Backbone as CSV, one residue per row, in Angstrom:
resi,resn,N_x,N_y,N_z,CA_x,CA_y,CA_z,C_x,C_y,C_z
1,UNK,-12.263,12.388,-9.999,-11.341,11.392,-10.032,-9.576,12.118,-9.650
2,UNK,-9.957,13.650,-9.518,-8.766,13.709,-8.677,-9.138,13.166,-7.043
3,UNK,-9.955,13.211,-6.822,-10.332,12.626,-5.576,-9.897,10.426,-5.471
4,UNK,-10.000,10.352,-6.314,-9.510,8.691,-6.612,-8.064,8.804,-6.006
5,UNK,-7.413,9.668,-7.002,-5.599,10.198,-7.131,-5.355,10.094,-5.021
6,UNK,-6.028,11.152,-4.565,-5.945,11.329,-2.866,-6.041,9.839,-2.406
7,UNK,-7.092,8.976,-2.432,-7.825,7.962,-1.960,-6.356,7.093,-2.366
8,UNK,-5.837,7.562,-3.249,-4.860,5.631,-3.297,-3.352,6.385,-3.015
9,UNK,-3.523,7.687,-3.145,-2.042,8.457,-1.580,-2.194,8.042,-0.498
10,UNK,-3.600,7.832,0.584,-3.511,7.600,1.569,-3.590,5.812,1.852
11,UNK,-3.879,5.369,1.141,-3.685,4.075,0.987,-2.432,3.177,0.950
12,UNK,-1.606,4.116,0.092,-0.468,3.382,-0.159,0.784,3.890,1.346
13,UNK,0.242,5.131,1.899,0.860,5.553,3.342,0.496,4.994,3.985
14,UNK,-0.542,4.406,3.953,-1.105,3.517,5.807,-0.790,2.520,5.202
15,UNK,-0.138,1.773,3.939,0.497,0.390,4.084,1.694,0.097,4.248
16,UNK,1.871,1.729,3.969,3.715,1.847,3.826,3.925,1.719,5.320
17,UNK,3.090,2.597,6.336,3.630,2.570,7.491,3.197,1.255,8.316
18,UNK,2.902,0.542,7.665,2.153,-0.409,8.837,3.526,-1.671,7.962
19,UNK,3.848,-2.162,7.111,5.079,-2.156,6.778,6.583,-2.017,7.322
20,UNK,6.922,-0.893,7.375,7.658,-0.297,7.586,7.842,-0.910,9.398
21,UNK,5.802,-0.939,10.144,6.299,-1.108,11.800,6.663,-2.576,12.073
22,UNK,6.135,-3.411,10.860,5.840,-5.080,10.953,7.950,-5.126,10.933
23,UNK,8.220,-4.510,9.619,10.108,-4.848,9.774,10.683,-4.483,10.566
24,UNK,10.531,-3.289,11.309,11.240,-2.591,12.359,11.539,-3.368,14.012
25,UNK,9.817,-4.276,13.774,9.576,-5.468,14.721,10.456,-6.619,14.706
26,UNK,10.526,-6.374,12.963,10.738,-8.283,13.235,12.854,-8.040,13.070
27,UNK,12.873,-6.981,12.612,14.036,-6.917,12.725,15.008,-6.672,14.573
28,UNK,13.847,-5.122,14.734,14.609,-5.089,16.469,13.646,-5.466,17.490
29,UNK,14.139,-6.703,18.158,13.481,-6.915,19.235,13.783,-6.349,20.114
30,UNK,14.804,-5.767,20.558,14.746,-5.504,22.025,14.456,-4.195,21.599
31,UNK,14.220,-3.748,23.174,13.843,-2.796,23.393,14.365,-1.180,23.237
32,UNK,16.120,-1.510,22.968,17.555,-0.345,23.257,17.130,0.215,21.400
33,UNK,17.638,1.709,21.557,17.531,2.567,20.087,19.124,2.760,19.928
34,UNK,19.204,1.225,19.151,20.938,1.671,18.257,20.999,3.052,17.769
35,UNK,21.781,3.639,17.635,22.200,4.849,16.662,23.032,4.773,15.262
36,UNK,23.008,2.770,15.133,23.480,2.867,13.481,22.811,2.601,12.421
37,UNK,23.308,3.537,11.753,22.609,3.224,10.422,21.737,2.582,9.262
38,UNK,20.662,1.815,8.999,20.214,0.724,8.431,20.243,1.011,6.855
39,UNK,21.772,0.932,6.294,21.500,1.348,4.897,20.630,0.566,3.700
40,UNK,19.753,0.364,3.732,18.872,-0.153,3.240,17.493,0.447,3.497
41,UNK,17.570,0.902,4.904,16.288,1.569,5.103,16.777,3.466,4.479
42,UNK,17.969,3.887,4.403,18.662,5.051,3.465,18.159,5.197,2.621
43,UNK,18.675,4.569,1.806,18.470,3.877,0.567,16.430,4.426,-0.111
44,UNK,16.386,3.235,0.687,14.847,3.916,0.642,14.132,5.044,0.826
45,UNK,14.937,5.780,1.825,14.521,7.385,2.506,14.710,7.883,1.535
46,UNK,16.019,7.787,0.376,16.279,8.808,0.083,15.390,8.914,-1.243
47,UNK,15.259,7.054,-1.839,14.517,7.316,-2.556,13.059,7.864,-2.918
48,UNK,12.774,8.007,-1.775,11.579,7.765,-1.344,11.032,10.064,-1.221
49,UNK,12.359,10.159,-0.463,12.337,11.803,-1.331,12.355,12.294,-2.342
50,UNK,13.510,11.307,-3.215,13.630,11.941,-4.544,12.146,12.016,-5.475
51,UNK,12.017,11.377,-5.347,10.277,10.996,-6.336,9.399,12.006,-5.659
52,UNK,9.357,12.364,-4.051,8.111,12.730,-4.085,8.772,14.689,-4.195
53,UNK,9.899,14.725,-4.686,10.228,16.085,-4.755,11.164,16.439,-6.446
54,UNK,11.321,15.841,-6.310,11.707,15.718,-8.109,10.740,14.956,-9.076
55,UNK,9.639,14.941,-8.981,8.827,13.522,-9.205,8.477,14.020,-11.189
56,UNK,9.396,15.521,-10.835,8.838,16.326,-12.627,9.913,15.488,-13.959
57,UNK,11.090,15.221,-13.105,12.728,15.381,-13.684,12.248,14.114,-14.391
58,UNK,11.352,12.751,-13.934,11.536,11.735,-14.512,9.871,11.238,-14.944
59,UNK,9.666,12.548,-15.526,7.559,12.293,-15.789,8.014,11.477,-17.266
60,UNK,8.733,11.732,-17.545,8.683,10.996,-18.726,8.835,9.133,-18.787
61,UNK,9.407,9.201,-17.435,9.751,7.612,-17.539,7.914,7.076,-16.792
62,UNK,7.811,7.969,-15.306,6.682,7.414,-14.461,5.655,8.403,-14.799
63,UNK,4.160,8.031,-14.763,3.178,9.497,-14.923,3.389,9.411,-13.386
64,UNK,2.418,10.608,-13.204,3.915,11.047,-11.338,2.214,10.425,-10.513
65,UNK,0.878,10.367,-11.002,0.552,9.311,-9.449,1.079,7.785,-9.177
66,UNK,2.019,7.422,-10.418,2.532,6.273,-9.980,3.575,6.693,-9.040
67,UNK,4.511,7.647,-9.709,5.610,8.056,-8.944,5.722,8.976,-7.499
68,UNK,4.673,9.796,-7.497,4.000,9.429,-6.449,3.189,8.640,-5.423
69,UNK,2.767,7.784,-5.816,2.981,6.559,-4.845,3.644,5.778,-3.998
70,UNK,4.474,5.377,-4.738,5.614,4.656,-4.700,6.414,5.282,-4.015
71,UNK,7.126,6.873,-4.090,7.954,7.485,-2.883,6.546,7.463,-1.703
72,UNK,5.498,7.859,-1.785,4.633,7.997,-0.464,4.694,6.698,0.410
73,UNK,4.606,6.002,-0.443,4.897,3.993,0.047,6.921,4.027,0.574
74,UNK,7.895,4.661,0.457,9.396,4.808,0.811,9.535,5.687,1.559
75,UNK,8.297,6.257,1.707,8.610,7.216,2.835,8.033,7.010,3.635
76,UNK,6.762,6.788,4.006,5.713,6.207,4.817,6.252,5.011,5.904
77,UNK,7.006,3.997,4.564,8.358,3.065,5.407,8.785,3.000,6.372
78,UNK,9.559,4.561,5.864,10.786,4.505,7.158,10.225,5.402,8.736
79,UNK,9.331,6.333,8.082,8.005,6.727,9.357,7.488,5.972,9.925
80,UNK,6.908,5.025,9.665,6.175,3.929,10.046,6.953,2.872,11.143
81,UNK,8.593,3.220,11.014,9.392,2.289,11.996,8.663,2.873,13.226
82,UNK,9.546,1.608,14.246,9.051,2.183,15.544,9.938,2.759,16.426
83,UNK,9.312,3.546,16.917,9.406,5.310,17.529,11.402,5.025,18.205
84,UNK,12.050,5.445,16.942,13.547,5.986,17.793,14.060,5.435,16.411
85,UNK,13.837,4.322,15.744,14.329,3.881,14.509,13.663,5.035,12.856
86,UNK,15.256,4.746,12.271,14.746,5.495,11.748,14.998,7.020,11.702
87,UNK,15.153,8.115,12.384,14.936,9.381,12.100,16.611,10.218,11.604
88,UNK,17.299,9.109,11.829,18.687,9.739,11.073,17.745,9.380,9.603
89,UNK,18.073,8.458,8.689,17.941,8.001,7.591,16.667,8.892,7.303
90,UNK,15.939,9.135,7.932,14.377,10.384,7.151,15.032,11.886,7.129
91,UNK,16.127,12.247,8.237,17.061,13.537,7.789,17.877,13.440,6.818
92,UNK,18.432,12.314,6.625,19.707,12.206,5.258,18.798,12.077,4.595
93,UNK,17.582,12.039,3.973,17.226,11.407,2.538,16.348,12.259,1.936
94,UNK,15.906,13.578,3.434,15.369,14.522,3.100,16.315,15.888,2.560
95,UNK,17.366,16.014,3.196,18.343,16.577,3.175,19.002,16.425,1.475
96,UNK,19.296,15.328,0.878,19.950,14.821,-0.385,18.583,15.288,-1.362
97,UNK,17.822,14.989,-1.229,16.662,15.325,-2.842,16.423,16.795,-1.749
98,UNK,16.408,17.505,-0.956,16.414,18.886,-1.116,17.433,18.967,-1.729
99,UNK,18.850,19.499,-1.415,20.104,19.512,-2.045,19.863,18.812,-3.810
100,UNK,19.603,18.074,-4.317,18.868,18.372,-5.436,18.169,18.840,-6.132
101,UNK,16.701,18.914,-5.479,15.738,19.988,-6.221,16.100,21.404,-6.366
102,UNK,17.541,21.605,-4.828,17.162,23.184,-5.118,18.335,23.271,-6.888
103,UNK,19.776,21.909,-6.918,19.955,22.513,-8.199,19.453,22.321,-9.428
104,UNK,18.818,20.925,-9.214,17.676,21.486,-10.045,16.919,22.540,-10.259
105,UNK,16.493,23.505,-9.889,16.201,24.684,-9.595,17.209,25.499,-9.905
106,UNK,18.173,25.350,-10.185,18.899,26.793,-9.751,19.957,25.971,-11.223
107,UNK,20.197,25.289,-11.724,20.402,25.270,-13.212,19.172,25.431,-14.531
108,UNK,18.115,25.017,-14.103,16.776,25.873,-14.327,16.610,27.152,-14.740
109,UNK,17.241,28.243,-13.777,16.984,29.543,-14.190,17.247,29.926,-15.169
């Protein structure tokens, strides 16, 4: 049964990466990398990393299979964008979710 979970995670990750690549090619047709932050992608990254690292906080709302699948889709969407796009969003989302995880673990000591 655990193999089915891993299969779902892999399929969701691949679908998210393809969706991110298609989104970035549709939004950015130019070959130049802009240094502006896309706020929609930033929100997706923050939510994705939050769900991945802190799914235990919301386990009473969503079962872990669903929350991890959603998080992998959102993270792979941002990771799958064209080279050069999404790197600031990934870094900010990762830092915010790690800070939330650390605060949560310090509270529950």
